[in-house]
C-alpha beads as a LAMMPS data file, in Angstrom:
LAMMPS data file: protein, C-alpha beads

399 atoms
398 bonds

1 atom types
1 bond types

-500.0 500.0 xlo xhi
-500.0 500.0 ylo yhi
-500.0 500.0 zlo zhi

Masses

1 110.0

Atoms # bond

1 1 1 429.644 -40.769 166.385
2 1 1 427.954 -40.454 162.986
3 1 1 428.666 -42.662 160.248
4 1 1 429.740 -41.426 156.555
5 1 1 429.597 -42.862 153.352
6 1 1 432.507 -42.357 151.103
7 1 1 433.994 -43.157 148.075
8 1 1 437.691 -43.844 147.225
9 1 1 440.583 -45.141 145.287
10 1 1 443.364 -47.325 147.006
11 1 1 447.321 -47.422 146.446
12 1 1 446.469 -49.410 143.046
13 1 1 443.871 -47.120 141.493
14 1 1 440.922 -49.224 142.354
15 1 1 437.643 -47.546 143.158
16 1 1 436.475 -48.857 146.736
17 1 1 433.354 -47.414 148.852
18 1 1 431.861 -48.090 152.442
19 1 1 431.119 -46.413 155.641
20 1 1 433.575 -45.235 158.405
21 1 1 432.549 -43.659 161.704
22 1 1 433.977 -40.194 162.580
23 1 1 433.377 -36.819 164.405
24 1 1 433.357 -35.132 161.163
25 1 1 434.116 -35.180 157.381
26 1 1 437.642 -33.915 158.324
27 1 1 438.393 -36.840 160.711
28 1 1 437.110 -39.474 158.234
29 1 1 439.033 -38.131 155.534
30 1 1 442.273 -38.403 157.747
31 1 1 441.306 -41.968 158.955
32 1 1 440.889 -43.060 155.206
33 1 1 444.242 -41.547 154.312
34 1 1 445.643 -43.636 157.104
35 1 1 444.485 -46.864 155.271
36 1 1 446.314 -45.660 152.203
37 1 1 442.723 -44.650 150.531
38 1 1 442.408 -41.550 148.466
39 1 1 439.089 -40.103 149.614
40 1 1 437.092 -38.866 146.368
41 1 1 433.911 -38.329 148.038
42 1 1 432.747 -38.044 151.903
43 1 1 429.044 -37.795 152.935
44 1 1 426.604 -38.345 155.799
45 1 1 425.452 -41.666 155.638
46 1 1 421.744 -42.383 155.616
47 1 1 420.575 -44.008 158.804
48 1 1 418.589 -47.682 158.789
49 1 1 415.195 -47.082 158.833
50 1 1 413.982 -48.318 162.513
51 1 1 410.377 -49.017 161.234
52 1 1 412.053 -51.475 158.685
53 1 1 414.672 -53.083 161.010
54 1 1 412.060 -53.839 163.819
55 1 1 410.331 -56.099 161.517
56 1 1 413.319 -58.793 160.880
57 1 1 411.686 -62.210 161.875
58 1 1 413.183 -63.774 164.934
59 1 1 413.551 -67.133 162.955
60 1 1 415.850 -65.261 160.514
61 1 1 417.846 -63.566 163.102
62 1 1 418.219 -67.263 164.914
63 1 1 419.576 -68.452 161.718
64 1 1 422.131 -65.678 161.089
65 1 1 423.710 -66.398 164.695
66 1 1 423.667 -70.061 164.085
67 1 1 425.649 -69.410 160.298
68 1 1 427.858 -66.931 162.079
69 1 1 428.750 -69.508 164.700
70 1 1 429.393 -71.858 162.178
71 1 1 431.762 -69.728 160.226
72 1 1 433.832 -68.610 163.080
73 1 1 434.113 -72.283 164.192
74 1 1 435.432 -73.564 160.811
75 1 1 437.910 -70.734 161.125
76 1 1 436.848 -67.967 159.048
77 1 1 437.828 -64.224 159.946
78 1 1 435.306 -62.392 161.945
79 1 1 435.076 -59.999 158.940
80 1 1 434.776 -62.130 156.412
81 1 1 431.947 -64.151 157.990
82 1 1 429.899 -60.793 158.405
83 1 1 430.270 -60.076 154.647
84 1 1 429.281 -63.693 153.899
85 1 1 426.276 -63.207 155.845
86 1 1 425.642 -59.662 154.740
87 1 1 425.682 -60.654 151.120
88 1 1 423.306 -63.920 151.733
89 1 1 420.681 -61.820 154.095
90 1 1 417.582 -61.750 152.125
91 1 1 415.927 -59.167 154.269
92 1 1 416.909 -55.714 153.409
93 1 1 416.574 -54.166 156.838
94 1 1 418.865 -57.233 158.099
95 1 1 421.537 -56.514 155.226
96 1 1 421.633 -53.039 156.123
97 1 1 422.652 -53.640 159.707
98 1 1 424.901 -56.313 159.104
99 1 1 426.719 -53.722 156.990
100 1 1 427.123 -51.330 159.573
101 1 1 428.171 -54.362 161.912
102 1 1 430.944 -55.011 159.589
103 1 1 432.295 -51.522 159.026
104 1 1 431.962 -50.897 162.598
105 1 1 434.291 -54.064 163.499
106 1 1 436.485 -53.266 160.415
107 1 1 437.070 -49.887 162.613
108 1 1 438.098 -51.454 165.574
109 1 1 434.882 -52.109 167.557
110 1 1 434.240 -55.439 168.954
111 1 1 431.117 -57.718 167.954
112 1 1 429.363 -56.732 170.916
113 1 1 429.947 -52.968 170.432
114 1 1 428.802 -53.127 166.905
115 1 1 425.666 -55.057 167.743
116 1 1 425.038 -53.094 170.718
117 1 1 423.913 -49.907 168.305
118 1 1 421.086 -52.104 167.476
119 1 1 419.605 -53.829 170.670
120 1 1 416.204 -52.898 169.522
121 1 1 416.809 -55.471 166.756
122 1 1 419.238 -58.089 168.501
123 1 1 418.191 -57.417 172.117
124 1 1 419.882 -56.739 175.036
125 1 1 420.621 -60.339 176.079
126 1 1 421.916 -60.869 172.686
127 1 1 424.333 -58.504 172.931
128 1 1 425.335 -59.177 176.713
129 1 1 426.080 -62.839 175.809
130 1 1 428.090 -61.786 172.541
131 1 1 430.227 -59.685 174.807
132 1 1 430.544 -62.138 177.305
133 1 1 431.486 -65.006 174.685
134 1 1 433.854 -62.218 173.170
135 1 1 435.883 -61.467 176.087
136 1 1 436.086 -65.053 177.436
137 1 1 437.069 -66.691 174.152
138 1 1 433.916 -68.709 173.481
139 1 1 431.902 -66.296 171.016
140 1 1 431.242 -69.148 168.808
141 1 1 429.634 -71.103 171.671
142 1 1 427.762 -68.065 172.663
143 1 1 426.413 -67.448 169.206
144 1 1 424.928 -70.880 169.184
145 1 1 423.435 -70.578 172.555
146 1 1 421.948 -67.630 171.101
147 1 1 420.563 -69.288 168.212
148 1 1 419.165 -72.002 170.240
149 1 1 417.456 -69.647 172.854
150 1 1 415.747 -67.280 170.220
151 1 1 414.278 -70.458 168.008
152 1 1 413.030 -71.807 171.387
153 1 1 411.324 -68.389 172.445
154 1 1 410.067 -68.324 168.678
155 1 1 408.629 -71.800 168.638
156 1 1 406.773 -71.240 172.041
157 1 1 405.443 -67.897 170.556
158 1 1 404.057 -69.773 167.208
159 1 1 402.768 -72.582 169.389
160 1 1 400.733 -70.336 171.634
161 1 1 399.353 -67.880 168.874
162 1 1 398.611 -71.143 166.574
163 1 1 396.700 -72.062 169.753
164 1 1 394.348 -69.391 170.231
165 1 1 393.832 -68.680 166.180
166 1 1 390.878 -71.376 166.008
167 1 1 388.857 -69.918 169.106
168 1 1 389.313 -66.418 167.981
169 1 1 387.989 -67.207 164.464
170 1 1 384.953 -69.148 166.095
171 1 1 384.061 -65.855 168.171
172 1 1 384.236 -63.634 165.531
173 1 1 382.259 -65.590 163.170
174 1 1 379.709 -66.678 165.679
175 1 1 379.421 -62.546 166.558
176 1 1 378.985 -61.814 162.885
177 1 1 376.479 -64.589 162.217
178 1 1 374.261 -63.677 165.536
179 1 1 374.473 -59.645 164.163
180 1 1 373.342 -60.627 160.924
181 1 1 370.415 -62.620 162.267
182 1 1 369.277 -60.027 164.621
183 1 1 370.006 -57.101 161.924
184 1 1 368.643 -58.329 158.755
185 1 1 366.360 -61.208 159.817
186 1 1 364.574 -60.274 162.761
187 1 1 363.060 -57.004 160.946
188 1 1 360.849 -59.021 158.720
189 1 1 358.989 -60.609 161.548
190 1 1 358.268 -56.982 163.001
191 1 1 354.975 -56.305 160.858
192 1 1 353.543 -59.946 161.701
193 1 1 354.264 -59.254 165.421
194 1 1 352.681 -55.516 165.499
195 1 1 348.806 -56.712 166.296
196 1 1 350.073 -58.659 169.148
197 1 1 351.925 -55.654 170.620
198 1 1 348.880 -53.194 170.100
199 1 1 346.978 -56.045 172.110
200 1 1 349.568 -56.205 174.474
201 1 1 350.181 -60.104 174.125
202 1 1 353.507 -59.735 172.704
203 1 1 356.162 -61.605 174.924
204 1 1 358.611 -59.614 176.236
205 1 1 361.522 -61.881 175.056
206 1 1 360.071 -60.897 171.567
207 1 1 359.661 -57.296 172.086
208 1 1 363.127 -56.946 173.525
209 1 1 364.755 -58.808 170.164
210 1 1 362.752 -56.432 168.379
211 1 1 363.903 -53.428 170.328
212 1 1 367.644 -54.474 169.950
213 1 1 366.999 -55.329 166.320
214 1 1 365.942 -51.663 165.306
215 1 1 368.876 -50.025 167.834
216 1 1 371.236 -52.027 165.884
217 1 1 369.789 -51.180 162.560
218 1 1 369.906 -47.190 163.402
219 1 1 373.018 -47.153 165.367
220 1 1 374.704 -49.984 164.135
221 1 1 377.443 -48.187 162.170
222 1 1 377.767 -45.219 165.061
223 1 1 378.127 -47.954 167.540
224 1 1 380.447 -49.932 165.323
225 1 1 382.736 -46.404 164.858
226 1 1 382.639 -45.962 168.587
227 1 1 383.837 -49.382 169.523
228 1 1 386.428 -49.133 167.118
229 1 1 387.562 -45.914 168.218
230 1 1 387.563 -47.097 171.696
231 1 1 389.459 -50.073 171.201
232 1 1 392.097 -47.955 169.206
233 1 1 392.456 -45.315 171.973
234 1 1 392.640 -48.211 174.681
235 1 1 395.341 -49.684 172.713
236 1 1 397.038 -46.611 172.667
237 1 1 396.818 -46.047 176.318
238 1 1 398.046 -49.428 176.945
239 1 1 401.285 -48.466 175.288
240 1 1 401.625 -45.739 178.018
241 1 1 404.017 -46.904 181.384
242 1 1 400.713 -46.463 183.254
243 1 1 399.003 -48.729 180.937
244 1 1 401.206 -51.031 180.687
245 1 1 401.985 -51.281 184.325
246 1 1 397.955 -51.840 184.516
247 1 1 397.279 -54.272 181.989
248 1 1 400.427 -56.394 183.184
249 1 1 399.129 -56.697 186.738
250 1 1 395.436 -57.450 185.552
251 1 1 396.792 -60.000 183.640
252 1 1 398.249 -62.006 186.301
253 1 1 394.612 -61.947 188.116
254 1 1 392.668 -63.244 185.253
255 1 1 391.181 -66.715 186.254
256 1 1 392.921 -69.410 184.715
257 1 1 394.731 -67.364 181.997
258 1 1 396.484 -65.545 184.723
259 1 1 398.508 -68.839 185.678
260 1 1 399.342 -69.278 182.202
261 1 1 400.528 -65.474 182.067
262 1 1 402.781 -66.054 185.211
263 1 1 403.940 -69.241 184.152
264 1 1 404.952 -67.843 180.788
265 1 1 406.979 -64.995 182.241
266 1 1 408.654 -66.937 184.850
267 1 1 409.856 -69.332 182.306
268 1 1 411.058 -66.411 180.104
269 1 1 412.860 -65.331 183.058
270 1 1 414.872 -68.290 184.321
271 1 1 415.806 -69.316 180.508
272 1 1 417.153 -65.729 180.241
273 1 1 419.040 -65.790 183.305
274 1 1 420.169 -68.929 183.077
275 1 1 421.539 -68.615 179.556
276 1 1 423.437 -65.382 180.744
277 1 1 424.872 -66.923 183.764
278 1 1 426.180 -69.831 181.840
279 1 1 427.765 -67.770 179.571
280 1 1 429.499 -65.724 182.095
281 1 1 427.529 -62.372 182.326
282 1 1 427.706 -61.230 185.943
283 1 1 424.612 -61.885 187.675
284 1 1 423.440 -58.108 188.482
285 1 1 423.459 -57.478 184.849
286 1 1 422.015 -60.584 183.848
287 1 1 418.900 -59.916 186.284
288 1 1 418.628 -56.387 184.674
289 1 1 418.372 -58.084 181.294
290 1 1 415.884 -60.819 182.284
291 1 1 413.915 -58.516 183.885
292 1 1 413.309 -56.939 180.665
293 1 1 412.901 -60.185 179.145
294 1 1 410.341 -61.392 181.403
295 1 1 407.705 -58.905 179.468
296 1 1 406.031 -58.284 182.971
297 1 1 406.324 -54.673 184.695
298 1 1 405.215 -56.274 187.765
299 1 1 407.594 -59.096 187.908
300 1 1 410.073 -56.592 186.070
301 1 1 409.826 -54.888 189.306
302 1 1 410.447 -57.454 191.648
303 1 1 413.420 -58.715 189.884
304 1 1 415.108 -55.457 189.884
305 1 1 414.572 -55.182 193.480
306 1 1 415.803 -58.705 193.953
307 1 1 419.001 -57.646 191.813
308 1 1 419.684 -54.978 194.598
309 1 1 418.974 -57.532 197.450
310 1 1 421.819 -59.662 195.562
311 1 1 424.099 -56.599 195.180
312 1 1 424.114 -56.352 198.795
313 1 1 424.982 -59.877 199.791
314 1 1 421.634 -61.783 200.025
315 1 1 420.668 -64.720 198.045
316 1 1 418.078 -64.671 194.969
317 1 1 416.074 -66.774 196.184
318 1 1 415.036 -64.595 199.435
319 1 1 413.898 -61.662 197.785
320 1 1 411.834 -63.808 195.434
321 1 1 410.227 -65.347 197.923
322 1 1 409.159 -62.386 199.782
323 1 1 407.611 -60.847 196.738
324 1 1 405.062 -63.781 196.621
325 1 1 405.005 -63.865 193.041
326 1 1 406.789 -66.401 192.328
327 1 1 405.656 -70.356 192.287
328 1 1 406.986 -72.149 195.619
329 1 1 408.529 -74.979 193.977
330 1 1 410.482 -72.334 191.651
331 1 1 411.683 -70.542 194.438
332 1 1 412.740 -74.090 196.629
333 1 1 414.722 -75.097 193.571
334 1 1 416.573 -71.764 192.893
335 1 1 417.439 -71.729 196.905
336 1 1 418.660 -75.404 196.269
337 1 1 420.897 -74.563 193.255
338 1 1 422.451 -71.601 194.953
339 1 1 423.759 -73.590 197.626
340 1 1 424.832 -76.187 194.911
341 1 1 426.512 -73.571 192.867
342 1 1 424.444 -74.713 189.780
343 1 1 421.911 -71.876 189.609
344 1 1 422.372 -71.544 185.575
345 1 1 421.548 -75.250 185.143
346 1 1 418.682 -75.336 187.394
347 1 1 417.168 -72.306 186.071
348 1 1 417.263 -73.650 182.403
349 1 1 415.441 -76.617 183.659
350 1 1 412.825 -75.136 185.405
351 1 1 412.281 -73.081 182.336
352 1 1 411.754 -76.316 180.203
353 1 1 409.689 -77.730 182.684
354 1 1 407.566 -74.396 183.143
355 1 1 406.921 -74.571 179.101
356 1 1 405.809 -77.816 179.352
357 1 1 403.271 -77.273 182.222
358 1 1 402.304 -73.774 180.375
359 1 1 401.591 -75.507 177.190
360 1 1 399.569 -78.233 178.649
361 1 1 397.342 -75.519 180.636
362 1 1 397.072 -73.581 177.216
363 1 1 396.052 -76.748 175.171
364 1 1 393.723 -77.570 178.025
365 1 1 392.050 -74.080 177.987
366 1 1 391.801 -74.063 174.410
367 1 1 390.097 -77.212 174.345
368 1 1 387.653 -75.947 177.029
369 1 1 387.183 -72.742 175.257
370 1 1 386.137 -74.105 171.871
371 1 1 383.201 -76.014 172.999
372 1 1 382.110 -73.088 175.546
373 1 1 382.308 -70.845 172.374
374 1 1 379.833 -73.308 170.620
375 1 1 377.715 -73.462 173.373
376 1 1 377.548 -69.761 173.601
377 1 1 376.762 -68.976 170.096
378 1 1 374.097 -72.224 169.922
379 1 1 372.571 -70.191 172.801
380 1 1 372.256 -67.180 171.677
381 1 1 370.763 -68.479 168.284
382 1 1 368.399 -70.555 170.245
383 1 1 367.273 -67.624 172.343
384 1 1 366.751 -65.581 168.909
385 1 1 364.464 -68.416 167.256
386 1 1 362.382 -68.649 170.631
387 1 1 361.954 -65.219 170.607
388 1 1 360.647 -65.488 167.333
389 1 1 358.596 -68.715 167.751
390 1 1 356.841 -67.619 170.852
391 1 1 354.571 -65.277 169.340
392 1 1 353.784 -67.828 166.450
393 1 1 352.666 -70.275 168.996
394 1 1 350.599 -67.825 170.972
395 1 1 348.819 -66.547 167.849
396 1 1 348.231 -70.610 167.053
397 1 1 346.846 -70.980 170.681
398 1 1 344.625 -67.944 170.182
399 1 1 343.096 -69.612 167.370

Bonds

1 1 1 2
2 1 2 3
3 1 3 4
4 1 4 5
5 1 5 6
6 1 6 7
7 1 7 8
8 1 8 9
9 1 9 10
10 1 10 11
11 1 11 12
12 1 12 13
13 1 13 14
14 1 14 15
15 1 15 16
16 1 16 17
17 1 17 18
18 1 18 19
19 1 19 20
20 1 20 21
21 1 21 22
22 1 22 23
23 1 23 24
24 1 24 25
25 1 25 26
26 1 26 27
27 1 27 28
28 1 28 29
29 1 29 30
30 1 30 31
31 1 31 32
32 1 32 33
33 1 33 34
34 1 34 35
35 1 35 36
36 1 36 37
37 1 37 38
38 1 38 39
39 1 39 40
40 1 40 41
41 1 41 42
42 1 42 43
43 1 43 44
44 1 44 45
45 1 45 46
46 1 46 47
47 1 47 48
48 1 48 49
49 1 49 50
50 1 50 51
51 1 51 52
52 1 52 53
53 1 53 54
54 1 54 55
55 1 55 56
56 1 56 57
57 1 57 58
58 1 58 59
59 1 59 60
60 1 60 61
61 1 61 62
62 1 62 63
63 1 63 64
64 1 64 65
65 1 65 66
66 1 66 67
67 1 67 68
68 1 68 69
69 1 69 70
70 1 70 71
71 1 71 72
72 1 72 73
73 1 73 74
74 1 74 75
75 1 75 76
76 1 76 77
77 1 77 78
78 1 78 79
79 1 79 80
80 1 80 81
81 1 81 82
82 1 82 83
83 1 83 84
84 1 84 85
85 1 85 86
86 1 86 87
87 1 87 88
88 1 88 89
89 1 89 90
90 1 90 91
91 1 91 92
92 1 92 93
93 1 93 94
94 1 94 95
95 1 95 96
96 1 96 97
97 1 97 98
98 1 98 99
99 1 99 100
100 1 100 101
101 1 101 102
102 1 102 103
103 1 103 104
104 1 104 105
105 1 105 106
106 1 106 107
107 1 107 108
108 1 108 109
109 1 109 110
110 1 110 111
111 1 111 112
112 1 112 113
113 1 113 114
114 1 114 115
115 1 115 116
116 1 116 117
117 1 117 118
118 1 118 119
119 1 119 120
120 1 120 121
121 1 121 122
122 1 122 123
123 1 123 124
124 1 124 125
125 1 125 126
126 1 126 127
127 1 127 128
128 1 128 129
129 1 129 130
130 1 130 131
131 1 131 132
132 1 132 133
133 1 133 134
134 1 134 135
135 1 135 136
136 1 136 137
137 1 137 138
138 1 138 139
139 1 139 140
140 1 140 141
141 1 141 142
142 1 142 143
143 1 143 144
144 1 144 145
145 1 145 146
146 1 146 147
147 1 147 148
148 1 148 149
149 1 149 150
150 1 150 151
151 1 151 152
152 1 152 153
153 1 153 154
154 1 154 155
155 1 155 156
156 1 156 157
157 1 157 158
158 1 158 159
159 1 159 160
160 1 160 161
161 1 161 162
162 1 162 163
163 1 163 164
164 1 164 165
165 1 165 166
166 1 166 167
167 1 167 168
168 1 168 169
169 1 169 170
170 1 170 171
171 1 171 172
172 1 172 173
173 1 173 174
174 1 174 175
175 1 175 176
176 1 176 177
177 1 177 178
178 1 178 179
179 1 179 180
180 1 180 181
181 1 181 182
182 1 182 183
183 1 183 184
184 1 184 185
185 1 185 186
186 1 186 187
187 1 187 188
188 1 188 189
189 1 189 190
190 1 190 191
191 1 191 192
192 1 192 193
193 1 193 194
194 1 194 195
195 1 195 196
196 1 196 197
197 1 197 198
198 1 198 199
199 1 199 200
200 1 200 201
201 1 201 202
202 1 202 203
203 1 203 204
204 1 204 205
205 1 205 206
206 1 206 207
207 1 207 208
208 1 208 209
209 1 209 210
210 1 210 211
211 1 211 212
212 1 212 213
213 1 213 214
214 1 214 215
215 1 215 216
216 1 216 217
217 1 217 218
218 1 218 219
219 1 219 220
220 1 220 221
221 1 221 222
222 1 222 223
223 1 223 224
224 1 224 225
225 1 225 226
226 1 226 227
227 1 227 228
228 1 228 229
229 1 229 230
230 1 230 231
231 1 231 232
232 1 232 233
233 1 233 234
234 1 234 235
235 1 235 236
236 1 236 237
237 1 237 238
238 1 238 239
239 1 239 240
240 1 240 241
241 1 241 242
242 1 242 243
243 1 243 244
244 1 244 245
245 1 245 246
246 1 246 247
247 1 247 248
248 1 248 249
249 1 249 250
250 1 250 251
251 1 251 252
252 1 252 253
253 1 253 254
254 1 254 255
255 1 255 256
256 1 256 257
257 1 257 258
258 1 258 259
259 1 259 260
260 1 260 261
261 1 261 262
262 1 262 263
263 1 263 264
264 1 264 265
265 1 265 266
266 1 266 267
267 1 267 268
268 1 268 269
269 1 269 270
270 1 270 271
271 1 271 272
272 1 272 273
273 1 273 274
274 1 274 275
275 1 275 276
276 1 276 277
277 1 277 278
278 1 278 279
279 1 279 280
280 1 280 281
281 1 281 282
282 1 282 283
283 1 283 284
284 1 284 285
285 1 285 286
286 1 286 287
287 1 287 288
288 1 288 289
289 1 289 290
290 1 290 291
291 1 291 292
292 1 292 293
293 1 293 294
294 1 294 295
295 1 295 296
296 1 296 297
297 1 297 298
298 1 298 299
299 1 299 300
300 1 300 301
301 1 301 302
302 1 302 303
303 1 303 304
304 1 304 305
305 1 305 306
306 1 306 307
307 1 307 308
308 1 308 309
309 1 309 310
310 1 310 311
311 1 311 312
312 1 312 313
313 1 313 314
314 1 314 315
315 1 315 316
316 1 316 317
317 1 317 318
318 1 318 319
319 1 319 320
320 1 320 321
321 1 321 322
322 1 322 323
323 1 323 324
324 1 324 325
325 1 325 326
326 1 326 327
327 1 327 328
328 1 328 329
329 1 329 330
330 1 330 331
331 1 331 332
332 1 332 333
333 1 333 334
334 1 334 335
335 1 335 336
336 1 336 337
337 1 337 338
338 1 338 339
339 1 339 340
340 1 340 341
341 1 341 342
342 1 342 343
343 1 343 344
344 1 344 345
345 1 345 346
346 1 346 347
347 1 347 348
348 1 348 349
349 1 349 350
350 1 350 351
351 1 351 352
352 1 352 353
353 1 353 354
354 1 354 355
355 1 355 356
356 1 356 357
357 1 357 358
358 1 358 359
359 1 359 360
360 1 360 361
361 1 361 362
362 1 362 363
363 1 363 364
364 1 364 365
365 1 365 366
366 1 366 367
367 1 367 368
368 1 368 369
369 1 369 370
370 1 370 371
371 1 371 372
372 1 372 373
373 1 373 374
374 1 374 375
375 1 375 376
376 1 376 377
377 1 377 378
378 1 378 379
379 1 379 380
380 1 380 381
381 1 381 382
382 1 382 383
383 1 383 384
384 1 384 385
385 1 385 386
386 1 386 387
387 1 387 388
388 1 388 389
389 1 389 390
390 1 390 391
391 1 391 392
392 1 392 393
393 1 393 394
394 1 394 395
395 1 395 396
396 1 396 397
397 1 397 398
398 1 398 399
């Protein structure tokens, strides 16, 4: 149902405004009248910009969840808590969302139903945990766990990005330096080596370097434009269903990096599934949400198939083991946990262990990558220098 913005007066003549959900303007006016409000103006409310809302930082969402849990735990009513969070929100998109959530709850919806309209911001996992907390009477605890989970995932993401920033900058700077040498420095020696080329005495390495320099000077801009265009088209293709599936499958096959990607996806799956199960969400629904949270379509398909097997009466460990995509240690721990009826705690323990192991792998890979990039850069520069010095040495020997 659409939302309508209204301006009305209450029984004391005070002017009030807000939004209300109704089938049409007439139904909105009737709903306002039932609240003892005299409507002055009713018009369709502007929807929140999804492009703006999608930029809500995860850390800000985690803080919002934690503050809401603290307010509710202190005895503050839900509507009042939403109003407080809305007023103090520094992000405009989040403020608009909290306003709409407040109005939905005010109209009789549950917090999970109101947040469910913005799953692109909150996520299916958060909505499901809030729903389970609301139905089970532990909403404050559910919000606290959501906040902790969001902070943990954001911390892992920042650590991962921070680890690869320096190697990426090093690779870009090295490429620019080498390109500058070939395009601007090498051509200065071209006239000097013309006589050797005429005599057929120019070394092949030097001749190839001069040819590469000439190609880049003439075709450098078109090649750069083509590279940028090709990269843009490739990224667009990766956003398609086929492209995402291809990339997710390829990531798991990359040497060294494939193991890191797999551990990250499995740890994310285990943490989401364990958190959902601990908060009372049914296992079938939890598997569906955890499959999306894994951020890998290959593993997601495996998890969805596992959900079908679990619904048919099988254990979770059996279909995961048959897929061959999960580490054997993870399978064994899940199997033992199912027998001990302690699956949610074991899954969270697995997630913690995998994240620590992933960070160690990532740290080691970055430490190896940095000297490797330096060696590659030094080797390329050395080749350029040797290609320029060989003709000079040859001319000196001739003299």
